[in-house]
KEVOKE-405147 format. One line per field, with one value per residue (C-alpha): z, y, x; residue number from 1; residue in one letter. Coordinates in steps of 0.5 Angstrom, whole numbers, plus 2048, in hexadecimal, padded with zeros to 3 digits. Example, Ala and Ser with C-alpha at 12.3 -4.5 7.8 and 13.67 -1.06 7.14 Angstrom:
<sites>
pz: 810,80E
py: 7F7,7FE
px: 819,81B
n: 1,2
res: a,s
</sites>
This chain:
<sites>
pz: 7A7,7A5,7AA,7A7,7A7,7AE,7B1,7AD,7B0,7B7,7B5,7B2,7B8,7BD,7B9,7B8,7BF,7BE,7C1,7C8,7C8,7CD,7CB,7D0,7D0,7CF,7C9,7C6,7C8,7C4,7BE,7BE,7BE,7BA,7B4,7B5,7B4,7AE,7AB,7AC,7A8,7A3,7A2,7A2,7A2,7A8,7AC,7AA,7AD,7B3,7B4,7B3,7B8,7BE,7BD,7C2,7C7,7CB,7CE,7CD,7CC,7CA,7CE,7C9,7C3,7BE,7B9,7B2,7B1,7AD,7A9,7A7,7A2,79E,79D,79C,79A,7A1,79F,7A0,799,792,78E,789,78F,791,791,794,796,79B,79A,7A0,79F,79C,795,78F,790,797,798,79A,79E,79B,79F,79A,79C,799,79C,79F,7A3,7AA,7A9,7A8,7AE,7B2,7B0,7B0,7B7,7BB,7B8,7BA,7C1,7C2,7BC,7B8,7BE,7BA,7B5,7B1,7B1,7AB,7A8,7A5,7A4,7A2,79E,797,795,795,78D,78C,791,792,795,79B,7A1,7A4,79E,79E,7A5,7A4,79F,7A3,7A8,7A2,7A0,7A7,7A8,7A1,79E,797,797,792,797,79D,79A,799,796,78F,78A,790,792,798,796,79B,799,798,79F,7A2,79F,7A1,7A8,7A8,7A6,7AB,7B1,7AE,7AF,7B5,7B3,7B6,7B1,7B1,7AE,7AD,7A9,7A8,7AD,7A8,7A4,7AB,7AB,7A4,7A5,7AB,7A7,7A1,7A5,7AA,7AF,7AD,7B2,7B3,7B9,7B8,7BA,7C1,7C0,7BB,7BA,7B7,7B5,7B3,7B1,7AF,7B0,7B2,7AC,7A7,7A1,7A3,7AA,7B0,7B6,7BD,7BF,7C5,7C0,7BB,7C0,7C3,7BB,7BA,7C0,7BF,7B8,7B8,7BF,7C2,7C8,7C9,7CA,7C3,7C0,7BF,7BD,7BA,7BA,7B4,7AE,7A7,7AA,7AE,7AD,7B4,7B7,7BE,7C1,7C6,7CB,7CD,7CE,7D3,7D7,7D5,7D5,7CE,7CB,7CD,7C8,7C9,7C5,7C2,7C5,7BF,7C0,7C5,7C6,7CB,7CC,7CB,7CC,7C6,7C8,7C9,7C7,7CD,7D0,7D5,7DB,7DB,7DC,7D9,7D2,7CC,7C5,7C3,7C1,7BE,7BD,7B9,7B7,7B1,7AE,7AB,7A4,7A6,7AE,7B4,7B8,7B6,7B9,7B8,7B9,7BE,7C5,7CA,7D1,7D2,7D8,7DC,7D7,7D1,7CE,7CC,7C6,7C7,7C1,7BC,7BE,7BD,7B9,7B7,7B7,7BD,7BD,7BB,7B5,7B3,7B2,7AF,7AA,7A8,7A8,7A3,79F,79E,79D,797,797
py: 8DD,8DA,8D9,8DF,8E4,8E2,8E3,8E9,8EC,8EB,8EE,8F4,8F5,8F5,8FA,8FF,900,904,904,906,901,8FB,8F4,8EF,8E9,8E4,8E7,8E8,8E1,8DE,8E2,8E1,8D9,8D9,8DD,8DA,8D3,8D5,8D8,8D2,8CE,8D3,8D3,8CD,8D0,8D4,8CE,8CA,8D0,8D0,8C9,8C9,8CF,8CB,8CD,8C9,8C7,8CD,8CC,8CF,8D7,8DD,8DA,8D4,8D8,8D8,8DD,8DC,8DF,8E5,8E1,8DD,8E2,8E2,8DA,8D9,8DD,8DE,8DF,8DD,8DF,8DD,8E1,8E4,8E7,8EB,8F3,8F5,8F2,8F5,8F3,8F3,8F8,8F6,8F6,8F3,8EE,8EC,8E7,8EC,8EA,8EA,8EC,8EC,8EF,8ED,8F3,8F9,8FB,8F8,8FB,902,901,8FF,904,90A,908,907,90E,912,90F,910,914,919,91C,923,923,929,927,928,921,921,91A,917,912,910,911,90B,90B,90B,905,901,8FB,900,8FF,905,909,906,908,90F,910,90D,912,918,915,915,91D,91F,920,91F,91A,91F,924,920,91B,91D,917,916,912,90F,916,91A,921,925,92C,92B,927,92D,932,92E,92E,935,938,934,936,93E,93C,939,933,92C,927,920,91E,917,912,90D,90E,90D,913,917,916,918,91E,920,91F,923,929,92A,92F,931,931,932,932,92E,931,92F,928,926,91F,91B,914,910,909,903,902,907,906,90C,90D,910,90E,90A,90D,90A,90B,910,914,914,917,91C,91E,91F,923,928,929,929,92D,927,923,91C,91B,91E,918,912,90C,906,8FF,8FB,8F7,8F5,8EE,8F2,8F6,8FA,8FE,900,907,90A,90D,913,917,911,912,90C,90C,90D,907,903,902,900,8FC,8FD,8F9,8F4,8F3,8EF,8EF,8EA,8E8,8E0,8DC,8DB,8D4,8D1,8D7,8D7,8DE,8E1,8E5,8EC,8EF,8EA,8EB,8E6,8E7,8EA,8E7,8EB,8E9,8EE,8EC,8F1,8EC,8E8,8E7,8E3,8E2,8E5,8E2,8E5,8E3,8E8,8E8,8EE,8EE,8F1,8F2,8F2,8F7,8F8,8FF,8FD,8F9,8FB,8F9,8F8,8F6,8F0,8E8,8E7,8E1,8DB,8DC,8D9,8D2,8D2,8D7,8D2,8CC,8D0,8D2,8CB,8C9,8CF,8CD,8C6,8C6,8C8,8D0
px: 7E1,7E8,7EE,7F2,7EC,7EA,7F1,7F2,7EC,7EE,7F5,7F1,7ED,7F3,7F7,7F0,7F1,7F7,7FE,7FB,7F6,7F5,7F7,7F7,7FC,7F7,7F4,7FB,7FD,7F7,7F8,800,7FF,7F9,7FC,803,7FF,7FC,802,806,800,801,808,80C,813,811,80E,815,819,815,815,81D,81D,81A,812,80E,814,813,80D,806,804,808,80E,80E,80E,814,815,818,81F,81F,824,81F,81C,823,822,81B,814,811,80A,803,800,802,807,802,7FE,805,803,80A,811,816,81D,822,828,82E,832,82F,835,832,82C,827,821,81A,813,80D,806,800,7FD,800,7FA,7FC,803,801,7FC,801,807,802,7FF,806,809,803,804,80C,80F,80A,806,806,801,804,80B,80F,812,819,81B,822,820,81D,816,812,811,819,81A,814,818,81A,815,818,816,80F,80E,810,80B,806,807,807,801,7FE,800,7FE,805,808,80E,811,811,814,819,820,824,823,827,82B,82E,82B,829,82D,82C,824,824,827,822,81C,81F,821,81A,817,81B,81A,813,813,810,811,815,815,81C,81C,820,826,82B,831,82D,82E,835,836,832,836,83D,83A,838,83E,83C,836,830,829,825,81E,818,815,811,816,818,81E,81E,824,823,827,82E,834,838,839,83C,842,842,83F,83C,83A,833,835,839,834,82F,834,835,82D,82C,831,830,828,828,823,823,825,81D,81C,820,81C,81F,81B,81B,819,81B,819,817,811,80B,80B,810,812,815,818,813,816,80F,80D,813,817,81E,822,824,81E,818,811,80C,805,800,800,808,80C,814,817,81E,820,825,82A,82B,824,81F,81C,819,81E,81B,81B,822,826,829,828,826,81F,819,814,80C,809,802,801,806,801,803,80A,80B,809,80F,816,81C,821,829,828,82B,826,823,81C,81A,813,812,815,81B,823,827,82E,831,831,832,83A,83C,838,830,82D,82C,824,825,82B,827,821,826,828,821,81F,826,824,81D,818,817
n: 1,2,3,4,5,6,7,8,9,10,11,12,13,14,15,16,17,18,19,20,21,22,23,24,25,26,27,28,29,30,31,32,33,34,35,36,37,38,39,40,41,42,43,44,45,46,47,48,49,50,51,52,53,54,55,56,57,58,59,60,61,62,63,64,65,66,67,68,69,70,71,72,73,74,75,76,77,78,79,80,81,82,83,84,85,86,87,88,89,90,91,92,93,94,95,96,97,98,99,100,101,102,103,104,105,106,107,108,109,110,111,112,113,114,115,116,117,118,119,120,121,122,123,124,125,126,127,128,129,130,131,132,133,134,135,136,137,138,139,140,141,142,143,144,145,146,147,148,149,150,151,152,153,154,155,156,157,158,159,160,161,162,163,164,165,166,167,168,169,170,171,172,173,174,175,176,177,178,179,180,181,182,183,184,185,186,187,188,189,190,191,192,193,194,195,196,197,198,199,200,201,202,203,204,205,206,207,208,209,210,211,212,213,214,215,216,217,218,219,220,221,222,223,224,225,226,227,228,229,230,231,232,233,234,235,236,237,238,239,240,241,242,243,244,245,246,247,248,249,250,251,252,253,254,255,256,257,258,259,260,261,262,263,264,265,266,267,268,269,270,271,272,273,274,275,276,277,278,279,280,281,282,283,284,285,286,287,288,289,290,291,292,293,294,295,296,297,298,299,300,301,302,303,304,305,306,307,308,309,310,311,312,313,314,315,316,317,318,319,320,321,322,323,324,325,326,327,328,329,330,331,332,333,334,335,336,337,338,339,340,341,342,343,344,345,346,347,348,349,350,351,352,353,354,355,356,357,358,359
res: m,s,r,a,v,e,i,e,a,r,a,r,a,m,l,s,r,g,a,r,g,a,v,t,r,d,e,f,e,r,l,t,l,d,a,l,a,w,q,r,a,e,c,s,a,l,d,r,a,l,v,a,a,g,a,g,t,l,g,p,g,l,d,g,v,v,g,v,p,t,d,a,f,k,m,a,r,i,a,t,f,a,p,a,l,e,q,r,v,f,f,t,s,g,t,t,r,d,v,r,g,r,h,a,f,a,t,m,a,l,y,e,q,a,a,i,s,a,a,e,r,w,l,l,p,m,r,d,c,r,f,v,f,f,a,e,r,e,a,d,n,p,h,s,s,l,s,a,m,l,s,m,f,s,r,a,r,g,a,r,d,e,d,v,f,f,v,r,d,g,a,l,e,v,a,a,a,q,r,a,i,e,q,a,c,r,e,g,a,p,v,a,l,l,g,a,t,f,a,f,v,h,f,a,d,a,v,g,d,w,q,c,a,l,g,e,g,s,v,v,m,p,t,g,g,f,k,g,r,s,r,e,l,a,t,d,e,l,m,a,e,i,q,d,r,y,g,v,r,r,s,q,v,v,q,e,y,g,m,t,e,l,s,s,q,a,y,e,a,h,a,e,g,v,a,p,g,r,y,r,c,p,p,w,m,m,v,d,a,v,d,p,e,t,l,a,v,l,p,v,g,e,e,g,i,l,r,v,i,d,l,a,n,l,g,s,c,v,a,i,q,t,a,d,l,g,v,v,r,e,d,g,f,e,v,r,g,r,m,p,g,a,a,p,r,g,c,a,r,a,m,d,a,l,l,s,g,e,r
</sites>
C-alpha cells in the first residue's frame, strides 16, 4: 500500500464515524503529523513555505504544527498531486483583477463526506426542509466552494439544483425566491435559507418591508463577508434583520466558519447549548489560537490568530494558518475579525520563500 493510499484510508475511516464520532487526541495527532510529513514530501512549495514559517521550531506534537498561510494559495500551487489529475478547482473570492487563491482537488470524496456530515449535525436537522439558496448553481459557478457545498446538500436531500438556487447570470432572482419562501410558509414546511451574506443584504434592499415568518424548524445561514452590493452591515445588525424579516430566533440563524482553502466547516452549535458566535468543529478538524509573532499555540481564553487543522484537506495541506483573530474556549471558538496590518511574522517569511523559490 502506498503512503498516499494509507493516509487517505485512515482519513476516510475517521470521517466515516460522522460528525458525532469520537476521535482521540493521540489518533488525531498521529494522522496530522503523518499527513503533513507526506504532503511536504509531495509538494516542494509547501515544504519551503512551512520551513520559512518556522516548522520544526515549536516542539513536538500538535502544538508544534505550523500552518501554511492562506495567501500561499495565491502564490503557488499547493497540491500533493500532478496538475493532470485535477478534478476540481475552487477560487477565493475577488475580482478578475485580483490575485485569487486556487485550491485544487484530485477527488471531492472527502470534501463531500465532511460537508454533509457536519451539516447534518449542526445545520440541517430537519429531513423535510425546503431549500432556498441565495447562491449560484454549481454548474454555473464550478469554482465556488459555497455553490459546490450547497449542491452537495441538495443532492443528499433529493432536491434539484434548478429548483433551489436563486442567483442566475450574476443576479439574485428576488421575486422567484420570495415565491418559494412564501409557498413554504403557507404550507408550514421548514425552510433552509442558505447563501452568501451579501445576497441576504441585496435581497433585503430589494424587498423593502416584506416579511415572511418561516415554519418551525427552519434555519438561516448567511456565510461570507458582510459587505453587500449597496451597503455594509455589522454582524449584529444582520442577525437582527434576519430575525425580524423571517420570524426566526437567533438560535435558528446558524453561522458557518469555512474558507476556500479548507475542506471542512465549523458551525455555531445552538442546539448543543453553545453561545451564539461560538463555533464547533467536527472531530477531524481542530482550531487553535496562535501567537502572531511565534505561531505558538496560546492557552484557552487568549486571543490570537486562528490555525486550523483539517484532516479532510489531504490534497493540499492539513494545517492552514488563517489571518482571522479569535479565541478558543472549552466549548468552541470565537472569531473576532481579521488580523490588522501586516501578515504575521511566520506568514510573511513563508510568502518570501514562495516568491523566491521554484513553484
